[in-house]
C-alpha positions, 0 to 999 in steps of 0.5 A: 496524502495532502502536499501543499507545495509553498507558492514561490515569486518571480520565475517560479510564480511565472511558470506555475501560472502558466497553462498548457499550451504555446505559451508554456512551451515558449517559456520552457524553450527560453530557460536552461535547467542548468542555469536554474536553482532548486526551487525554480527547477521544481516549477521548471519540472511542474511545468514540463510535466503539464506541457508533457501530459497535454502533449500526450493527450494530442498524441492519443487523440491523433492515433485514435484518428489515425486507427479509424481513418479512411484514405481520401475522407475526413469523416472516421469509422465509428469504432476501433477495430482489430486492424486499427492497431496496424496503422499505428504500427506501421508508422511507429515501429511498434508491436500490436500489442503495444499499439493496441494498448495505446488505441485501448487508452485513447478509446476509454479517454475520449469515449468511456472517460472523457472527464479523465481525457480532459485532465490530461489534456489540461496537465492537471493528471498525468498519463501514468494515472489516467492509464490507471484510471482506465485499467482499473475500471475496465470491468465497471459498467461505463456508468459506474466507471465515470463515477468512481473517476469524478469521485477521484479526480479531484485528490488524484494529482497528489496521490501516489499511483499505488494510493490511487489504485487502492483508492479506484478499488475501495470506491468501486467496491463501496459502489456495488459491494455484491458486484465486487464479491461476485468479481472476486469469487469468479477470479478465485475459481481460476486460482493457480501456480505458475513458475516462470524463468527471469532473464538471470537465470532465477526463477518466481514462482507465483500463487495466483488469485487465491482468496485475500484472507489466505493470501494474507495469511500466507504472507504474514506466516513468512514474515513472521518466521522471517522475523524470528530467524533475524531475531536470532541475529542472521544479518542478511537482507530481509527479503532474502530471508523471506524468500528462504523461508516461503521456499523451504515451507513449500519444497518439503525439506522441512516437513515435519518440524514446527515453527520453532525448528524451522526458524532454528533450522534457517538461522543455522544454515547462516552461520557459516557466511560466504567469503567476500568476492574480490570484485566487491560483489555481494559478499564483500564488506562494502555491499554488506548489510549494515550491522547496526541496530535501531532500538526496539521501538523503531524510534532512532532520533540520532538518524539511521545508520548510513550504510547501504540501505538493503531495502527497496522503496516498497519494502518493509523495514525488518523488525529486528535490524542486527544482532542481539544486545552484546553479541557481535556480528562475524562478516555479516552473520552471527557465529551460531554453533551452539544455536539449538542451547542459546538461551535468547530466542524471539519471543514468538519462539518461547514457550511450547511448540505450537501445534500443526497448522499454526497461523501466525499473525506476523505484523499485519494491520487491518483497518475498516469502519466500526459500522462494517464490522457490526454489518451495518454496511458493506464498506471495504477495509484496507490492509495497509502495505496490500491494498483494499479487502472486501467487507466480507473479508474484513470480517474474516480477518477481524476473527482471525486477529481477535487476539491482536490489539483492537485500537478504536479510532473515534473522528469528527463527521469530517473524518479527522482524528479526535481519539485512540481508545484501545479495546478491552473487550472483543465480540463473542465469536459464534460457537465455542472458543479455545482458551489460549494456552500460556505457550500460545503465540500472542498475536501481533496484529493491529485491528483498527475500528474507526468510527466517528464519535456521534456514531458511536454514541448513537448506537444501541448495545444491546441491537448488537448481539456479541458486540454489546460488551465492547460497545458499552465499554467504549460508550462508558468510555466517551466521557472521560475522552470528550473534553480532549477530542482532537488532542492526545490524552493529558498523559501523553504530553510525554517525559522530556528526558525519556527518549524512547515514546511510551506505548500510548505516544507511539500508538497515537503518532502512528495512528495520526501519521498513518504512513511516512510523512515524507511526500509521496511515500505510503510505507504503512506507519507500523513498518516505519521508524518514529523520529524526533523532528528536534533531535532528542540530543538537541533538547527535543522531548519525546512528545507527539507534537515533536514526533513523526512517522519516517521509513528507513529511506526518508529517515536517512534522508532527514538525517544524512541527505540534507533534509531539514523539517519542522513540525509547527503543529502536530502532524503538520510537516514542513520539509525542505529537500537538499535542492531548496524545494519546500513541501508541506504535508498535512495531517491525514484523514482516518475516514475517506469519504466514500460513495453510497451504493449505487445498485442496478435493477439487475446484477452488473455483468461480469466477464463472459456473462452475456446480457445481449437482450440488454445491451447487445454492444455492451459485451464487446466493448467489455471484451476490447477494454480487457483484452490483451492489449490488441482490439479485436472482436473474437470471442474471449477464451473463458479462464481455465478452472483446473481440476483437482488432478491437473499436473502441477503447471511446471 
């Protein structure tokens, strides 16, 4: 995400120019937030954040000294040990766990990752992001950890915490792909199922440390079934539907049913809505889900409904948010007494019943470099809404999504969008490929293959075996698109009278914007709405330069929250919030820069792998950094490896 906050004059400019220190604190103390307008308040908040970061750095440095202090002496013990946290706990009334975590963070910032500590001290970086740098590089060797930080620190202040974590994972995997794969395989040996109680009386069932490909397949199947039930007119929150689908698939109550009947059964269970609660609880009309339905394309330039938002900030919007056309809801759900005889079934459930064990692709999206798909490198891929996947897993997902929509995104050498092509061919799979039956579920997954145009033109298709037909097709199509590189194809200029965008325009805008264009939001584009910057009702055309990706919440903020939006050039959005604060989001890069691999002479250590003959202190430092938060020299307990006949843990 690129955010360029407008430079202001007067008080805002003065505050933004002050570096952390006594002068900044004095300036803040002379001001009262209650007396500031929205634009000045934004600078005041930024200034407070810089001062807070500097104070956090000073505090961490102080407890780092306290943990190594000696009575009556100013020299320090050489290292933090298991008793260091007791000094902090006794003074602040903290638990040993909390003290240990803060000391581990301080030890990292002032020892292992000094660049991150300096960024925190100067107010360039806040404490939550500094903490993520430390946490997500703990099992890296020190030189690799410092390299990851040097690569990402310049962009870290603009990244949301979740995106920063993904970039750390991606960069670490690019530096040493073999180490990343060994780490993953070791963690998979500790796969387990955990049931834990919640304070509310509910329970959380977790399937931990499974292979990423298997985990994504589980999620996609649950998503697809929940979307099918929602498409039958069940108007309960999509999260509740997903939980119901997952529970019924696991508890055995639907054993023997195919996915069609699983969806029909779940939909029928919600035909009789619960009575409203007298105290305005979940069953009351004012708290019920809205029953408006955006159009099928996700485009709603009149603004989403202004009913309650039933989705959390990180939850995708449902594939269908209301009843089928012409059907009326009954207290939040449809009357589905004759559901088995309904002619209106979602497309995924039409046709012959799929066989047992059929993997459903849901609405998953995979992004990876074409060079990685060809096996020319081992750079990681990305699944939007999930995170980083290693190269081998990305190629496995590629094979699984062979019948999905394959987009080839051409970029310039700097990774900026130039053109989007739909691949008509697919690489030939190894071994016999079962033919697609007429009644098979269509794969709705999206595969995005990213490649610089110069690299694609230089590839020799004959050197890539099964990929030769696809590469030859793409190279044949290059001349027809080179004249329009960096611009939408001519047929994407749009039809001013058409409200819904055609598929080509929809695809181009979602590839261009990548995710919701609101500052700080990372909702994937394929899970969000398309919106006319100038409303279609006010004459705004359905063209790429007048469309943008907005998630449901920020879409509502634009239409009902007082936000004002301009798009002076395609993909550049100027946003003025209701507080009067201006933000500018710039077009995103398709290809983020990744470092070259930095292999070592010997395999990098993993947890519980002793390399004492090379570096006697590495293991102890590693155990301290990956412990439970209390700094100790006691040996770590190796993760449990469960036998096949182990009883369930609940």
